[in-house]
N, C-alpha and C positions, 0 to 999 in steps of 0.2 A: 641531136636536135636542140638548138638553143632558142630560148624565148626571152624577150625583154619585158619586164614588168615595171610600171611606173607607180610609185607609192610615195606620197608626200614630196613630190617634185624630185625624186631621186630615181635613177635608173638602176634596176637590179638585174644582172645577167644571171640566169639560172640554167644550168645544164641539166636536162631531164634525165640523162643517163648516169649522172654522178650522184652518189648519196653522200650528203654532208654529215659529219659527225656532230656538228653543233645543233642539228635538228633533233637529235635523239632526246628522249625524255627519260629522266631517271626517276623512277617511282619507288625505288627501294628505300629511300630516305623518308622517314616520317617525322613530322613536326608535332611537338606537344603544344597545345593551345590552352591557355587558362581562360575559362569562360567568364570568371569574375572580372578579369582585366578588361575583357571586351564589353561586358555590361556596364562597368564603371565608365569606360570611354564614351559609350552611348549616352549615359546620363549626363556626363559633363558637356558633351556636344549639344544636347537638348537644352541644358540650362544656359549655355552660351548663346544659342539662337534666341531664347526668350529674352535675355538681356539686350541683345542687339535690336530686337523688335521693339522693346519698351523704349529704348533710347531714341530709336527712329520716330516712334509715335510722339514722344515728348518734344523732340526737336520740331516736328511738323506742326504740332499744336502751338508751340511757342512762336514759330515764324508766322503762322496764320493770325494769332492774336496780336502780335506786334504790328503786322501790316494792317489789320483792322483798326487798331488804335491810331495808327498814323493817318489812315484814310478818313476816319470819322472825327478826328480831333482838329 
């Protein structure tokens, strides 16, 4: 019995009686994760977000002050 599935505008034909080898999950391999690297990445991302927010606020304030100067002068 075949069914057609549509995902992201692509048609996937899947045979329900057939077992595909690509769908198997290999859980015997373990990864070593260094928690310090993850924490450092989080800190760097937070500082980058703060820098972007500060520059956005400064640009907004400068645009508003420039437009107020032009209007009232």
